[in-house]
C-alpha positions, 0 to 999 in steps of 0.5 A: 129336398135333392141331394145337392141341397142336402149336401149344402145344408150339412156343410153349413150346419157343420162347425166352423172349419179350422183354416189349416192343419199342419199336414196340409199343403198350406201352412202358416201361423194360423195352422201351427200346432198349439205348442208352437202358438203358445211359444210364439206368444211367449216370444211376443210377451218377452219382446213386449217386456224387453221394449218396455224396459228399453224405454226407461233404459234410454233415460238412465246413465249406463254407469248407474245402478238402475241401468245395471238392473235394467240390463239384468232384466232385459238380457233374459228377455233377449235370450228367451225371445231369440231362442223361441223366435229362431226355433219357431222360424226354423219349424215354420221354415220347413213347411213353408219351403214345401209350400214354395216347391208346390207353388212353383209346380203349378201356374199360379203367379200369385201363389209363387209370389206368396210363397216366395215372400212367406219363405223369405219372411221365415228366414228373416224370423230366424235371423232376428232370433239369432241377433237377439240371442247374441245380444242377450248373451253378450249382455249377460257375459258383460254383467257376469265377467265384469272385466274390461276386456269382456265388457269392450268386446260385448259393447262391440258385438251388441252394437254390430248385432243391434244394427243387424237386428234393426236392418232385418226388422226393417227388411221384414217390415217392408216384406210384410208391407208388400205382401199386406198391401198387395193382398189387401188391394186384391181383397178390396177388389174381390170383395166389391165384385163379389157384392156386386155379383150378389146383388145381381144374383150371379155370385155362384157362376162368378166364383166358379169362373174364379175357381177355374181361373186360378184356385190358389188365388181364390183361396187367398181371397176367401180363406181356407175354410170357405175354399174347403166349403166350396168343395163340399157345397156345390155352387150351381144355384140351379140345384140349391134352394135360395136360403141355402144359397144365401147362407153359403154366400154369407159364409164366403163373405165372412171368409172374405172379410177375414182375409182382409183383416189378415192383410190389414194386420200385415200392413200395420205390423209391417208399417210399425216394424219399418218405422221402429227399425229405421228409428232404432238404426238412427239412434244406434248410428247417432249414439257414437257421433256428436249428436246430443244425447237427448236426440239419441234417447228420443229416437230410442224411445220412439223406436221402442214405442213402435216396436211395442205397438208391433209386437202387441199387434202380433199377439192377436195375429199369432193366436188363432182364436183371438184372430177369429174373434177379431175377424168375426167382430169386424165381419159383424160390424161391416154386416151391420153398416153394409149388409150383403144384398141378394138379387132375385134368386128366381132370376139367377136361376133363369139366367143360369139356365139360359 
């Protein structure tokens, strides 16, 4: 066995690489420390509870004891979710800013686009956290003080903060749809070309060319783990045996499928954000007008329902292990339905040498 083939075997035999680490150039939710992951999940759990409580809150009179009880339950959830979102956004923002500067130091347009949207996303996350903190704090103030002046001020501030929150949610949803839509479009194109090249036996040469043209874009298509694997396992089929070559292609294909799942989650979460935000804005806007209470209540309940679905999707996205399991399940299902086809390996060697 030659040295290059041994390198490939060692890389394939190693445990599945972590997507990223916090001290590397690329940093996002998938590379966050465990403490930050737990904090994000806590914020999402608080958000699910908050939206779950807001559905019955829209159906009860504001002067009833049930409404007061729901307000006591919701206010701490607003504060908890807001604090964690703001702190997590601040931690991620500093790393994303470094990523942003590094992206503009190279010539990859895609990396500039990705890092810019990622930085903007973290700014919106901080704004959401601050808005939730304001809403929760003034809810508590109105409940504790029980004075007309405090209540009137709280109602005014909460209404304004709610509009800001819904607007930022809508903007963040649009940003995620743009990022996820572009990423999924490119990922689908990349996967089709990769499968065609595997069937023709020229995937190694094609991947090498993609790496030469734009390594950052290639990383976005196959994921950090597969990208790192390419550095540790030379891709020239002239020096690797057929079995290792096919195993390596399957690991790369798994990375492609994982990136597709990530973009699909982006799109789903972004869509739920936009719909929920628009419905919530409509409910807030109509609540002080001549619209029937039933219309306002319906809009509020529908907006909360979309927010629940959005926050439920965030949980597998923010938890690396859950995401890995979801991506692996999707990859195995795809392999069962449409297994990766390989062309003649001997022919690939002849083509590469000619």
